[in-house]
Every structure is written in structure tokens, then in C-alpha cells.
N, CA, C, O and the ligand as a Tripos MOL2 file, in Angstrom:
@<TRIPOS>MOLECULE
protein
  281   279    71     0     0
PROTEIN
NO_CHARGES

@<TRIPOS>ATOM
      1 N          -3.1850  -10.8940   -9.1960 N.3       1 MET1
      2 CA         -1.9780  -10.0910   -9.5380 C.3       1 MET1
      3 C          -1.3970   -9.3890   -8.3410 C.2       1 MET1
      4 O          -2.0580   -9.1390   -7.3340 O.2       1 MET1
      5 N          -0.1170   -9.0800   -8.5010 N.am      2 GLU2
      6 CA          0.4940   -8.3510   -7.3300 C.3       2 GLU2
      7 C           1.2740   -7.1470   -7.8830 C.2       2 GLU2
      8 O           1.9640   -7.2380   -8.8980 O.2       2 GLU2
      9 N           1.1370   -6.0360   -7.1860 N.am      3 THR3
     10 CA          1.9190   -4.8320   -7.5590 C.3       3 THR3
     11 C           2.6440   -4.3720   -6.2890 C.2       3 THR3
     12 O           2.0820   -4.3920   -5.1940 O.2       3 THR3
     13 N           3.8810   -3.9660   -6.4570 N.am      4 VAL4
     14 CA          4.7300   -3.5430   -5.3460 C.3       4 VAL4
     15 C           4.8540   -2.0280   -5.4360 C.2       4 VAL4
     16 O           5.2730   -1.4760   -6.4530 O.2       4 VAL4
     17 N           4.4780   -1.3760   -4.3460 N.am      5 TYR5
     18 CA          4.5430    0.1160   -4.3010 C.3       5 TYR5
     19 C           5.6360    0.4180   -3.2490 C.2       5 TYR5
     20 O           6.0050   -0.4210   -2.4280 O.2       5 TYR5
     21 N           6.1260    1.6670   -3.3300 N.am      6 THR6
     22 CA          7.0540    2.1350   -2.2870 C.3       6 THR6
     23 C           6.4220    3.2670   -1.5630 C.2       6 THR6
     24 O           5.9950    4.2580   -2.1560 O.2       6 THR6
     25 N           6.3650    3.1100   -0.2550 N.am      7 VAL7
     26 CA          5.6340    4.0850    0.5910 C.3       7 VAL7
     27 C           6.7190    4.7090    1.5730 C.2       7 VAL7
     28 O           7.5110    4.0000    2.1950 O.2       7 VAL7
     29 N           6.6910    6.0320    1.6560 N.am      8 LYS8
     30 CA          7.6380    6.7280    2.5050 C.3       8 LYS8
     31 C           7.0050    7.1250    3.8230 C.2       8 LYS8
     32 O           5.8410    7.5230    3.8570 O.2       8 LYS8
     33 N           7.7500    7.0240    4.9020 N.am      9 GLY9
     34 CA          7.3370    7.5390    6.1510 C.3       9 GLY9
     35 C           6.9100    6.5730    7.1960 C.2       9 GLY9
     36 O           6.6870    6.9640    8.3420 O.2       9 GLY9
     37 N           6.7800    5.2530    6.8280 N.am     10 MET10
     38 CA          6.3580    4.2990    7.8520 C.3      10 MET10
     39 C           7.5570    4.0130    8.7830 C.2      10 MET10
     40 O           8.6870    3.8440    8.3250 O.2      10 MET10
     41 N           7.2770    3.9630   10.1080 N.am     11 THR11
     42 CA          8.4060    3.7770   11.0570 C.3      11 THR11
     43 C           8.1840    2.6140   12.0290 C.2      11 THR11
     44 O           9.1310    2.1880   12.6890 O.2      11 THR11
     45 N           6.9620    2.0940   12.1340 N.am     12 CYS12
     46 CA          6.7250    1.0650   13.1330 C.3      12 CYS12
     47 C           5.5060    0.2100   12.6850 C.2      12 CYS12
     48 O           4.8900    0.4600   11.6490 O.2      12 CYS12
     49 N           5.2060   -0.7720   13.4910 N.am     13 GLY13
     50 CA          4.1290   -1.6750   13.2660 C.3      13 GLY13
     51 C           2.7420   -1.0180   13.1530 C.2      13 GLY13
     52 O           1.8270   -1.5010   12.4860 O.2      13 GLY13
     53 N           2.6650    0.1020   13.8460 N.am     14 HIS14
     54 CA          1.3870    0.8340   13.8170 C.3      14 HIS14
     55 C           1.1730    1.4630   12.4260 C.2      14 HIS14
     56 O           0.0690    1.4600   11.8820 O.2      14 HIS14
     57 N           2.2750    2.0000   11.8770 N.am     15 CYS15
     58 CA          2.2240    2.6000   10.5370 C.3      15 CYS15
     59 C           1.8000    1.4860    9.5580 C.2      15 CYS15
     60 O           0.9420    1.7060    8.7030 O.2      15 CYS15
     61 N           2.3960    0.3020    9.6870 N.am     16 VAL16
     62 CA          2.1470   -0.8230    8.7860 C.3      16 VAL16
     63 C           0.6820   -1.1430    8.8940 C.2      16 VAL16
     64 O           0.0450   -1.3150    7.8540 O.2      16 VAL16
     65 N           0.0830   -1.2380   10.0880 N.am     17 SER17
     66 CA         -1.2830   -1.5570   10.2750 C.3      17 SER17
     67 C          -2.1610   -0.5570    9.5850 C.2      17 SER17
     68 O          -3.1040   -0.9510    8.9000 O.2      17 SER17
     69 N          -1.8870    0.7750    9.7390 N.am     18 SER18
     70 CA         -2.7650    1.8060    9.1710 C.3      18 SER18
     71 C          -2.7170    1.6820    7.6650 C.2      18 SER18
     72 O          -3.7630    1.7100    7.0170 O.2      18 SER18
     73 N          -1.5420    1.5480    7.0890 N.am     19 VAL19
     74 CA         -1.4570    1.5270    5.6160 C.3      19 VAL19
     75 C          -2.1540    0.2200    5.1080 C.2      19 VAL19
     76 O          -2.8650    0.2520    4.1040 O.2      19 VAL19
     77 N          -1.9480   -0.8920    5.7920 N.am     20 SER20
     78 CA         -2.6160   -2.1330    5.3600 C.3      20 SER20
     79 C          -4.1320   -1.9880    5.4230 C.2      20 SER20
     80 O          -4.8330   -2.4680    4.5330 O.2      20 SER20
     81 N          -4.6270   -1.3560    6.4230 N.am     21 ALA21
     82 CA         -6.0970   -1.2380    6.5770 C.3      21 ALA21
     83 C          -6.6750   -0.3700    5.4760 C.2      21 ALA21
     84 O          -7.6870   -0.7260    4.8730 O.2      21 ALA21
     85 N          -6.0480    0.7570    5.2090 N.am     22 GLU22
     86 CA         -6.5550    1.6760    4.1880 C.3      22 GLU22
     87 C          -6.4660    1.0460    2.7870 C.2      22 GLU22
     88 O          -7.4130    1.1380    2.0050 O.2      22 GLU22
     89 N          -5.3690    0.4320    2.4830 N.am     23 ILE23
     90 CA         -5.2490   -0.1750    1.1230 C.3      23 ILE23
     91 C          -6.2480   -1.3350    1.0320 C.2      23 ILE23
     92 O          -6.8100   -1.5700   -0.0380 O.2      23 ILE23
     93 N          -6.4780   -2.0620    2.1250 N.am     24 GLY24
     94 CA         -7.3590   -3.2190    2.1700 C.3      24 GLY24
     95 C          -8.8070   -2.8180    1.8590 C.2      24 GLY24
     96 O          -9.6300   -3.6620    1.5060 O.2      24 GLY24
     97 N          -9.0980   -1.5530    1.9920 N.am     25 ARG25
     98 CA        -10.4860   -1.1170    1.6690 C.3      25 ARG25
     99 C         -10.7430   -0.9560    0.1860 C.2      25 ARG25
    100 O         -11.8970   -0.8980   -0.2390 O.2      25 ARG25
    101 N          -9.6760   -0.8800   -0.6190 N.am     26 ILE26
    102 CA         -9.8670   -0.6890   -2.0790 C.3      26 ILE26
    103 C         -10.5560   -1.9340   -2.7050 C.2      26 ILE26
    104 O         -10.1630   -3.0620   -2.4060 O.2      26 ILE26
    105 N         -11.5140   -1.7470   -3.5160 N.am     27 ASN27
    106 CA        -12.2140   -2.7930   -4.2140 C.3      27 ASN27
    107 C         -11.2280   -3.6720   -4.9510 C.2      27 ASN27
    108 O         -10.3830   -3.1640   -5.6880 O.2      27 ASN27
    109 N         -11.3170   -5.0220   -4.7630 N.am     28 GLY28
    110 CA        -10.4670   -5.9200   -5.4570 C.3      28 GLY28
    111 C          -9.1750   -6.3380   -4.7620 C.2      28 GLY28
    112 O          -8.4760   -7.2500   -5.2030 O.2      28 GLY28
    113 N          -8.8810   -5.6560   -3.6810 N.am     29 VAL29
    114 CA         -7.6230   -5.9760   -2.9410 C.3      29 VAL29
    115 C          -7.9000   -7.2080   -2.0760 C.2      29 VAL29
    116 O          -8.8560   -7.2820   -1.3040 O.2      29 VAL29
    117 N          -6.9660   -8.1920   -2.2690 N.am     30 THR30
    118 CA         -7.0910   -9.4590   -1.5430 C.3      30 THR30
    119 C          -6.0110   -9.6170   -0.4310 C.2      30 THR30
    120 O          -6.1300  -10.4470    0.4710 O.2      30 THR30
    121 N          -4.9740   -8.7900   -0.5470 N.am     31 GLY31
    122 CA         -3.9160   -8.9010    0.4380 C.3      31 GLY31
    123 C          -2.9450   -7.7930    0.4130 C.2      31 GLY31
    124 O          -2.7450   -7.1990   -0.6460 O.2      31 GLY31
    125 N          -2.3140   -7.4620    1.5140 N.am     32 VAL32
    126 CA         -1.2820   -6.4030    1.5730 C.3      32 VAL32
    127 C          -0.0970   -6.9450    2.4470 C.2      32 VAL32
    128 O          -0.3070   -7.3510    3.5900 O.2      32 VAL32
    129 N           1.1150   -6.9410    1.9000 N.am     33 ARG33
    130 CA          2.2680   -7.3070    2.6700 C.3      33 ARG33
    131 C           3.2250   -6.1260    2.6210 C.2      33 ARG33
    132 O           3.5090   -5.5630    1.5630 O.2      33 ARG33
    133 N           3.7130   -5.7700    3.8140 N.am     34 ILE34
    134 CA          4.5660   -4.5830    3.8950 C.3      34 ILE34
    135 C           5.9240   -4.9510    4.5610 C.2      34 ILE34
    136 O           5.9870   -5.5620    5.6280 O.2      34 ILE34
    137 N           6.9820   -4.5420    3.8660 N.am     35 ASP35
    138 CA          8.3110   -4.6390    4.4750 C.3      35 ASP35
    139 C           8.6670   -3.2600    5.0150 C.2      35 ASP35
    140 O           8.9460   -2.3130    4.2790 O.2      35 ASP35
    141 N           8.6410   -3.2060    6.3130 N.am     36 LEU36
    142 CA          8.8530   -1.8830    6.9830 C.3      36 LEU36
    143 C          10.2300   -1.3110    6.6550 C.2      36 LEU36
    144 O          10.3630   -0.1050    6.4440 O.2      36 LEU36
    145 N          11.2790   -2.1810    6.6100 N.am     37 ALA37
    146 CA         12.6190   -1.7110    6.4340 C.3      37 ALA37
    147 C          12.8260   -0.9830    5.0900 C.2      37 ALA37
    148 O          13.5660   -0.0020    5.0180 O.2      37 ALA37
    149 N          12.1680   -1.4720    4.0390 N.am     38 THR38
    150 CA         12.3870   -0.9010    2.6890 C.3      38 THR38
    151 C          11.1980   -0.0080    2.2940 C.2      38 THR38
    152 O          11.3190    0.7670    1.3450 O.2      38 THR38
    153 N          10.0530   -0.0930    2.9940 N.am     39 GLY39
    154 CA          8.8720    0.6400    2.5510 C.3      39 GLY39
    155 C           8.1890    0.0010    1.4030 C.2      39 GLY39
    156 O           7.3160    0.6200    0.7960 O.2      39 GLY39
    157 N           8.5390   -1.2180    1.0650 N.am     40 ALA40
    158 CA          7.8740   -1.9620   -0.0600 C.3      40 ALA40
    159 C           6.5330   -2.4700    0.4570 C.2      40 ALA40
    160 O           6.4310   -3.0890    1.5170 O.2      40 ALA40
    161 N           5.4890   -2.1710   -0.3600 N.am     41 VAL41
    162 CA          4.1270   -2.5560   -0.0160 C.3      41 VAL41
    163 C           3.5920   -3.3700   -1.2030 C.2      41 VAL41
    164 O           3.2430   -2.8370   -2.2570 O.2      41 VAL41
    165 N           3.5450   -4.7100   -0.9720 N.am     42 ALA42
    166 CA          3.0590   -5.5990   -2.0240 C.3      42 ALA42
    167 C           1.5320   -5.8320   -1.8710 C.2      42 ALA42
    168 O           1.0510   -6.3360   -0.8560 O.2      42 ALA42
    169 N           0.8130   -5.4410   -2.9270 N.am     43 VAL43
    170 CA         -0.6320   -5.4940   -2.8740 C.3      43 VAL43
    171 C          -1.1110   -6.5340   -3.8660 C.2      43 VAL43
    172 O          -0.8630   -6.4170   -5.0660 O.2      43 VAL43
    173 N          -1.7930   -7.5440   -3.3690 N.am     44 THR44
    174 CA         -2.4160   -8.5170   -4.2930 C.3      44 THR44
    175 C          -3.8800   -8.1440   -4.5240 C.2      44 THR44
    176 O          -4.5910   -7.7260   -3.6100 O.2      44 THR44
    177 N          -4.3040   -8.3120   -5.7810 N.am     45 SER45
    178 CA         -5.6510   -7.8660   -6.1800 C.3      45 SER45
    179 C          -6.1780   -8.7660   -7.2670 C.2      45 SER45
    180 O          -5.4280   -9.4430   -7.9710 O.2      45 SER45
    181 N          -7.5040   -8.7540   -7.3840 N.am     46 THR46
    182 CA         -8.1630   -9.5640   -8.3870 C.3      46 THR46
    183 C          -8.2270   -8.8210   -9.7100 C.2      46 THR46
    184 O          -8.6090   -9.4180  -10.7160 O.2      46 THR46
    185 N          -7.8680   -7.5440   -9.7510 N.am     47 GLU47
    186 CA         -7.9220   -6.6790  -10.9400 C.3      47 GLU47
    187 C          -6.9170   -5.6200  -10.8400 C.2      47 GLU47
    188 O          -6.5100   -5.2850   -9.7280 O.2      47 GLU47
    189 N          -6.4600   -5.0390  -11.9580 N.am     48 PRO48
    190 CA         -5.4860   -3.9590  -11.8640 C.3      48 PRO48
    191 C          -6.0120   -2.7990  -11.0860 C.2      48 PRO48
    192 O          -7.1770   -2.4380  -11.2530 O.2      48 PRO48
    193 N          -5.2100   -2.1890  -10.2360 N.am     49 LEU49
    194 CA         -5.6320   -1.1050   -9.3860 C.3      49 LEU49
    195 C          -5.1980    0.2160  -10.0110 C.2      49 LEU49
    196 O          -4.1390    0.3170  -10.6300 O.2      49 LEU49
    197 N          -6.0320    1.2070   -9.8320 N.am     50 ALA50
    198 CA         -5.5530    2.5840  -10.2790 C.3      50 ALA50
    199 C          -4.5390    3.0260   -9.2580 C.2      50 ALA50
    200 O          -4.7820    2.9950   -8.0520 O.2      50 ALA50
    201 N          -3.3920    3.4400   -9.7680 N.am     51 GLN51
    202 CA         -2.3820    3.9070   -8.7130 C.3      51 GLN51
    203 C          -2.8430    5.0590   -7.9250 C.2      51 GLN51
    204 O          -2.4510    5.2130   -6.7680 O.2      51 GLN51
    205 N          -3.7050    5.9270   -8.5270 N.am     52 ALA52
    206 CA         -4.2280    7.0340   -7.8090 C.3      52 ALA52
    207 C          -5.0870    6.6250   -6.5960 C.2      52 ALA52
    208 O          -5.1160    7.3010   -5.5680 O.2      52 ALA52
    209 N          -5.7660    5.5150   -6.7590 N.am     53 ALA53
    210 CA         -6.6310    4.9890   -5.6390 C.3      53 ALA53
    211 C          -5.6950    4.4840   -4.5340 C.2      53 ALA53
    212 O          -5.9790    4.6710   -3.3510 O.2      53 ALA53
    213 N          -4.5940    3.8520   -4.9080 N.am     54 VAL54
    214 CA         -3.6650    3.3130   -3.8770 C.3      54 VAL54
    215 C          -2.9480    4.4990   -3.1720 C.2      54 VAL54
    216 O          -2.7380    4.5010   -1.9590 O.2      54 VAL54
    217 N          -2.5890    5.4970   -3.9980 N.am     55 ALA55
    218 CA         -1.9290    6.7390   -3.4130 C.3      55 ALA55
    219 C          -2.8550    7.4090   -2.4670 C.2      55 ALA55
    220 O          -2.4030    7.8890   -1.4270 O.2      55 ALA55
    221 N          -4.2170    7.4820   -2.7730 N.am     56 ALA56
    222 CA         -5.1630    8.1400   -1.9230 C.3      56 ALA56
    223 C          -5.3110    7.3990   -0.6140 C.2      56 ALA56
    224 O          -5.4330    7.9940    0.4570 O.2      56 ALA56
    225 N          -5.2960    6.0850   -0.7300 N.am     57 ALA57
    226 CA         -5.4160    5.2410    0.5540 C.3      57 ALA57
    227 C          -4.1630    5.4200    1.4150 C.2      57 ALA57
    228 O          -4.2640    5.4890    2.6400 O.2      57 ALA57
    229 N          -3.0220    5.4930    0.8110 N.am     58 VAL58
    230 CA         -1.7690    5.7150    1.5820 C.3      58 VAL58
    231 C          -1.7840    7.0660    2.2190 C.2      58 VAL58
    232 O          -1.3810    7.2430    3.3690 O.2      58 VAL58
    233 N          -2.2600    8.0330    1.4460 N.am     59 ASP59
    234 CA         -2.3400    9.4070    1.9180 C.3      59 ASP59
    235 C          -3.3390    9.5240    3.1240 C.2      59 ASP59
    236 O          -3.0990   10.2340    4.1010 O.2      59 ASP59
    237 N          -4.4560    8.7870    2.9830 N.am     60 GLU60
    238 CA         -5.4870    8.7150    4.0460 C.3      60 GLU60
    239 C          -4.8430    8.2030    5.3240 C.2      60 GLU60
    240 O          -5.1680    8.7010    6.4010 O.2      60 GLU60
    241 N          -3.9510    7.2360    5.2490 N.am     61 ALA61
    242 CA         -3.2600    6.6610    6.3890 C.3      61 ALA61
    243 C          -2.2240    7.6100    6.9680 C.2      61 ALA61
    244 O          -1.7680    7.4460    8.0990 O.2      61 ALA61
    245 N          -1.8530    8.6360    6.1440 N.am     62 GLY62
    246 CA         -0.8850    9.6140    6.6630 C.3      62 GLY62
    247 C           0.5390    9.4570    6.1090 C.2      62 GLY62
    248 O           1.4980   10.0100    6.6480 O.2      62 GLY62
    249 N           0.6450    8.6990    5.0330 N.am     63 TYR63
    250 CA          1.9620    8.4350    4.4060 C.3      63 TYR63
    251 C           1.9770    8.7760    2.9330 C.2      63 TYR63
    252 O           0.9510    9.1850    2.3890 O.2      63 TYR63
    253 N           3.0870    8.6230    2.2840 N.am     64 GLU64
    254 CA          3.2270    9.0250    0.9230 C.3      64 GLU64
    255 C           3.6280    7.9380    0.0110 C.2      64 GLU64
    256 O           4.6490    7.2920    0.2450 O.2      64 GLU64
    257 N           2.8590    7.6880   -1.0540 N.am     65 LEU65
    258 CA          3.2280    6.6990   -2.0660 C.3      65 LEU65
    259 C           4.2230    7.3600   -3.0360 C.2      65 LEU65
    260 O           3.8760    8.3290   -3.7110 O.2      65 LEU65
    261 N           5.4640    6.8330   -3.1050 N.am     66 ILE66
    262 CA          6.4430    7.5060   -3.9310 C.3      66 ILE66
    263 C           6.7260    6.7550   -5.2280 C.2      66 ILE66
    264 O           7.4610    7.2670   -6.0730 O.2      66 ILE66
    265 N           6.1680    5.5590   -5.4150 N.am     67 GLY67
    266 CA          6.4040    4.8570   -6.7060 C.3      67 GLY67
    267 C           5.8140    3.5000   -6.7070 C.2      67 GLY67
    268 O           5.3070    3.0130   -5.6960 O.2      67 GLY67
    269 N           5.8860    2.8650   -7.8980 N.am     68 ALA68
    270 CA          5.3740    1.5140   -8.0510 C.3      68 ALA68
    271 C           6.2920    0.7460   -8.9830 C.2      68 ALA68
    272 O           6.8450    1.3070   -9.9290 O.2      68 ALA68
    273 N           6.4530   -0.5570   -8.7060 N.am     69 GLN69
    274 CA          7.1640   -1.4730   -9.5920 C.3      69 GLN69
    275 C           6.0780   -2.4200  -10.0660 C.2      69 GLN69
    276 O           5.0040   -2.4530   -9.4650 O.2      69 GLN69
    277 N           6.3160   -3.2090  -11.1410 N.am     70 SER70
    278 CA          5.4550   -4.2280  -11.4180 C.3      70 SER70
    279 C           6.2080   -5.5730  -11.5800 C.2      70 SER70
    280 O           5.5840   -6.6040  -11.8340 O.2      70 SER70
    281 CU          4.4100    3.8940   13.1510 Cu       71 CU71
@<TRIPOS>BOND
     1     1     2 1
     2     2     3 1
     3     3     4 2
     4     3     5 am
     5     5     6 1
     6     6     7 1
     7     7     8 2
     8     7     9 am
     9     9    10 1
    10    10    11 1
    11    11    12 2
    12    11    13 am
    13    13    14 1
    14    14    15 1
    15    15    16 2
    16    15    17 am
    17    17    18 1
    18    18    19 1
    19    19    20 2
    20    19    21 am
    21    21    22 1
    22    22    23 1
    23    23    24 2
    24    23    25 am
    25    25    26 1
    26    26    27 1
    27    27    28 2
    28    27    29 am
    29    29    30 1
    30    30    31 1
    31    31    32 2
    32    31    33 am
    33    33    34 1
    34    34    35 1
    35    35    36 2
    36    35    37 am
    37    37    38 1
    38    38    39 1
    39    39    40 2
    40    39    41 am
    41    41    42 1
    42    42    43 1
    43    43    44 2
    44    43    45 am
    45    45    46 1
    46    46    47 1
    47    47    48 2
    48    47    49 am
    49    49    50 1
    50    50    51 1
    51    51    52 2
    52    51    53 am
    53    53    54 1
    54    54    55 1
    55    55    56 2
    56    55    57 am
    57    57    58 1
    58    58    59 1
    59    59    60 2
    60    59    61 am
    61    61    62 1
    62    62    63 1
    63    63    64 2
    64    63    65 am
    65    65    66 1
    66    66    67 1
    67    67    68 2
    68    67    69 am
    69    69    70 1
    70    70    71 1
    71    71    72 2
    72    71    73 am
    73    73    74 1
    74    74    75 1
    75    75    76 2
    76    75    77 am
    77    77    78 1
    78    78    79 1
    79    79    80 2
    80    79    81 am
    81    81    82 1
    82    82    83 1
    83    83    84 2
    84    83    85 am
    85    85    86 1
    86    86    87 1
    87    87    88 2
    88    87    89 am
    89    89    90 1
    90    90    91 1
    91    91    92 2
    92    91    93 am
    93    93    94 1
    94    94    95 1
    95    95    96 2
    96    95    97 am
    97    97    98 1
    98    98    99 1
    99    99   100 2
   100    99   101 am
   101   101   102 1
   102   102   103 1
   103   103   104 2
   104   103   105 am
   105   105   106 1
   106   106   107 1
   107   107   108 2
   108   107   109 am
   109   109   110 1
   110   110   111 1
   111   111   112 2
   112   111   113 am
   113   113   114 1
   114   114   115 1
   115   115   116 2
   116   115   117 am
   117   117   118 1
   118   118   119 1
   119   119   120 2
   120   119   121 am
   121   121   122 1
   122   122   123 1
   123   123   124 2
   124   123   125 am
   125   125   126 1
   126   126   127 1
   127   127   128 2
   128   127   129 am
   129   129   130 1
   130   130   131 1
   131   131   132 2
   132   131   133 am
   133   133   134 1
   134   134   135 1
   135   135   136 2
   136   135   137 am
   137   137   138 1
   138   138   139 1
   139   139   140 2
   140   139   141 am
   141   141   142 1
   142   142   143 1
   143   143   144 2
   144   143   145 am
   145   145   146 1
   146   146   147 1
   147   147   148 2
   148   147   149 am
   149   149   150 1
   150   150   151 1
   151   151   152 2
   152   151   153 am
   153   153   154 1
   154   154   155 1
   155   155   156 2
   156   155   157 am
   157   157   158 1
   158   158   159 1
   159   159   160 2
   160   159   161 am
   161   161   162 1
   162   162   163 1
   163   163   164 2
   164   163   165 am
   165   165   166 1
   166   166   167 1
   167   167   168 2
   168   167   169 am
   169   169   170 1
   170   170   171 1
   171   171   172 2
   172   171   173 am
   173   173   174 1
   174   174   175 1
   175   175   176 2
   176   175   177 am
   177   177   178 1
   178   178   179 1
   179   179   180 2
   180   179   181 am
   181   181   182 1
   182   182   183 1
   183   183   184 2
   184   183   185 am
   185   185   186 1
   186   186   187 1
   187   187   188 2
   188   187   189 am
   189   189   190 1
   190   190   191 1
   191   191   192 2
   192   191   193 am
   193   193   194 1
   194   194   195 1
   195   195   196 2
   196   195   197 am
   197   197   198 1
   198   198   199 1
   199   199   200 2
   200   199   201 am
   201   201   202 1
   202   202   203 1
   203   203   204 2
   204   203   205 am
   205   205   206 1
   206   206   207 1
   207   207   208 2
   208   207   209 am
   209   209   210 1
   210   210   211 1
   211   211   212 2
   212   211   213 am
   213   213   214 1
   214   214   215 1
   215   215   216 2
   216   215   217 am
   217   217   218 1
   218   218   219 1
   219   219   220 2
   220   219   221 am
   221   221   222 1
   222   222   223 1
   223   223   224 2
   224   223   225 am
   225   225   226 1
   226   226   227 1
   227   227   228 2
   228   227   229 am
   229   229   230 1
   230   230   231 1
   231   231   232 2
   232   231   233 am
   233   233   234 1
   234   234   235 1
   235   235   236 2
   236   235   237 am
   237   237   238 1
   238   238   239 1
   239   239   240 2
   240   239   241 am
   241   241   242 1
   242   242   243 1
   243   243   244 2
   244   243   245 am
   245   245   246 1
   246   246   247 1
   247   247   248 2
   248   247   249 am
   249   249   250 1
   250   250   251 1
   251   251   252 2
   252   251   253 am
   253   253   254 1
   254   254   255 1
   255   255   256 2
   256   255   257 am
   257   257   258 1
   258   258   259 1
   259   259   260 2
   260   259   261 am
   261   261   262 1
   262   262   263 1
   263   263   264 2
   264   263   265 am
   265   265   266 1
   266   266   267 1
   267   267   268 2
   268   267   269 am
   269   269   270 1
   270   270   271 1
   271   271   272 2
   272   271   273 am
   273   273   274 1
   274   274   275 1
   275   275   276 2
   276   275   277 am
   277   277   278 1
   278   278   279 1
   279   279   280 2
@<TRIPOS>SUBSTRUCTURE
     1 MET1         2 RESIDUE 1 A MET
     2 GLU2         6 RESIDUE 1 A GLU
     3 THR3        10 RESIDUE 1 A THR
     4 VAL4        14 RESIDUE 1 A VAL
     5 TYR5        18 RESIDUE 1 A TYR
     6 THR6        22 RESIDUE 1 A THR
     7 VAL7        26 RESIDUE 1 A VAL
     8 LYS8        30 RESIDUE 1 A LYS
     9 GLY9        34 RESIDUE 1 A GLY
    10 MET10       38 RESIDUE 1 A MET
    11 THR11       42 RESIDUE 1 A THR
    12 CYS12       46 RESIDUE 1 A CYS
    13 GLY13       50 RESIDUE 1 A GLY
    14 HIS14       54 RESIDUE 1 A HIS
    15 CYS15       58 RESIDUE 1 A CYS
    16 VAL16       62 RESIDUE 1 A VAL
    17 SER17       66 RESIDUE 1 A SER
    18 SER18       70 RESIDUE 1 A SER
    19 VAL19       74 RESIDUE 1 A VAL
    20 SER20       78 RESIDUE 1 A SER
    21 ALA21       82 RESIDUE 1 A ALA
    22 GLU22       86 RESIDUE 1 A GLU
    23 ILE23       90 RESIDUE 1 A ILE
    24 GLY24       94 RESIDUE 1 A GLY
    25 ARG25       98 RESIDUE 1 A ARG
    26 ILE26      102 RESIDUE 1 A ILE
    27 ASN27      106 RESIDUE 1 A ASN
    28 GLY28      110 RESIDUE 1 A GLY
    29 VAL29      114 RESIDUE 1 A VAL
    30 THR30      118 RESIDUE 1 A THR
    31 GLY31      122 RESIDUE 1 A GLY
    32 VAL32      126 RESIDUE 1 A VAL
    33 ARG33      130 RESIDUE 1 A ARG
    34 ILE34      134 RESIDUE 1 A ILE
    35 ASP35      138 RESIDUE 1 A ASP
    36 LEU36      142 RESIDUE 1 A LEU
    37 ALA37      146 RESIDUE 1 A ALA
    38 THR38      150 RESIDUE 1 A THR
    39 GLY39      154 RESIDUE 1 A GLY
    40 ALA40      158 RESIDUE 1 A ALA
    41 VAL41      162 RESIDUE 1 A VAL
    42 ALA42      166 RESIDUE 1 A ALA
    43 VAL43      170 RESIDUE 1 A VAL
    44 THR44      174 RESIDUE 1 A THR
    45 SER45      178 RESIDUE 1 A SER
    46 THR46      182 RESIDUE 1 A THR
    47 GLU47      186 RESIDUE 1 A GLU
    48 PRO48      190 RESIDUE 1 A PRO
    49 LEU49      194 RESIDUE 1 A LEU
    50 ALA50      198 RESIDUE 1 A ALA
    51 GLN51      202 RESIDUE 1 A GLN
    52 ALA52      206 RESIDUE 1 A ALA
    53 ALA53      210 RESIDUE 1 A ALA
    54 VAL54      214 RESIDUE 1 A VAL
    55 ALA55      218 RESIDUE 1 A ALA
    56 ALA56      222 RESIDUE 1 A ALA
    57 ALA57      226 RESIDUE 1 A ALA
    58 VAL58      230 RESIDUE 1 A VAL
    59 ASP59      234 RESIDUE 1 A ASP
    60 GLU60      238 RESIDUE 1 A GLU
    61 ALA61      242 RESIDUE 1 A ALA
    62 GLY62      246 RESIDUE 1 A GLY
    63 TYR63      250 RESIDUE 1 A TYR
    64 GLU64      254 RESIDUE 1 A GLU
    65 LEU65      258 RESIDUE 1 A LEU
    66 ILE66      262 RESIDUE 1 A ILE
    67 GLY67      266 RESIDUE 1 A GLY
    68 ALA68      270 RESIDUE 1 A ALA
    69 GLN69      274 RESIDUE 1 A GLN
    70 SER70      278 RESIDUE 1 A SER
    71 CU71       281 GROUP 0 **** ****
């Protein structure tokens, strides 16, 4: 399954790498695709993810999760 989140504050490829790495550590995550221009973060996973866990990972990277679409 895939869930698309919106993350605020990413400005360059380094930001993208940090967010990808942190989200990639969550159990069940199989992929992360980030569109830097829009802040859209598409996360593929084998099971539904708790949004709080994704928000915590984004926060750990130094950015802010401001929403999710499905
Ligand atoms: Cu950056």
C-alpha cells in the first residue's frame, strides 16, 4: 500500500535524503519517494502505518509532517 504525506520545510536533496532515511527505518516501509517541489512524500509499506510514527520520523529528521492523503 502507499500513503502520501505532506512534509514542510524540505529545501534540497539533503533534506530529501534525511527524511527518506528516517521514514525508511519504520517497520513495514518498503519505499519512500519524495517530490521536493510539493513536499509530497509517498511511502509504500506492507501494512498500514501509524501516522504518529511517520510524524515522529519526519520530526527526527528535522521537518514537520503537516498532513496525509490516501
Ligand atoms: Cu536540504
